[in-house]
N, C-alpha and C positions, 0 to 999 in steps of 0.2 A: 504493500500500500504506500510505502514511503516514496517510491519512485514516481507514483502517480501524483502524490501530493506536491512535490517540488516541480513537476512539469506542468501543472495546471495553471491556467491563466487566472489571475485575480480579477474577479468580476465586481468587486465592491467599488461603487462610484466614490471617488475621492475629490474630484475637482468639479463639483456640480455648482451651477449658478443658483442663487436664491431666486425665489419666485418673482420678487420685485425687480430683478436684474434682467429678466428675459426681454422685456420690451426695448430697453435702451440698447441691448446687445444686437438685436436684429433690425432695429430701425435705421434706415438710411439717412444720409445727410440731406438737409433741406436744400432744394435747388437754389433758392435765393441766397442762402449762406455760402454755398459752393461758388456761385457767380461772384459774390462780393470778395471772397478770398482769392479767386482767380484773377480778378481785375487788379488787385493789389500786387499779385505775384508776376503778372505778365510784364515784360520789360518794355514792350512797344517797339522793339528793334528786330523782331522776327524770332524764329525758333533757335537761331544760333546762340543767342544770349540768354535764353530761358533755361530753367532747370529741367532735366529730362522728364520729371513727373508732370510739371506744368505743360511742357511740350506735348506729352501724350494726352493730357486732359483736353487741351485746346484742339489737338488733331481729332480726337474722338468726337468732339462736339461739332467739328467742321467737316467730318468725313462725308456727310450727305450733300455738301456743297464743294465739289472737287476744285473749282477755280479758286475759291477762298482758301482752301486747305493748301493748295499748291503755292499760292502767294505767301501764306504764313511760313511754310517750310523753306521756301527759296529766298526769302528776304533776310 
């Protein structure tokens, strides 16, 4: 029995969220707040001077407008 006891996976939950923590952990960021943060982080000089995360966020928002996305990436 000892060989099975040490080889078994511990199924006791140890890092569970409390009930009041579920909603904030799965709630996304508000679009208005995201836009406000992005406008302060974008340099205004194109993608070459922006942080890679800011560059990706701007590109993801402009990917439905290819001309604008190309202008942002190439400037």
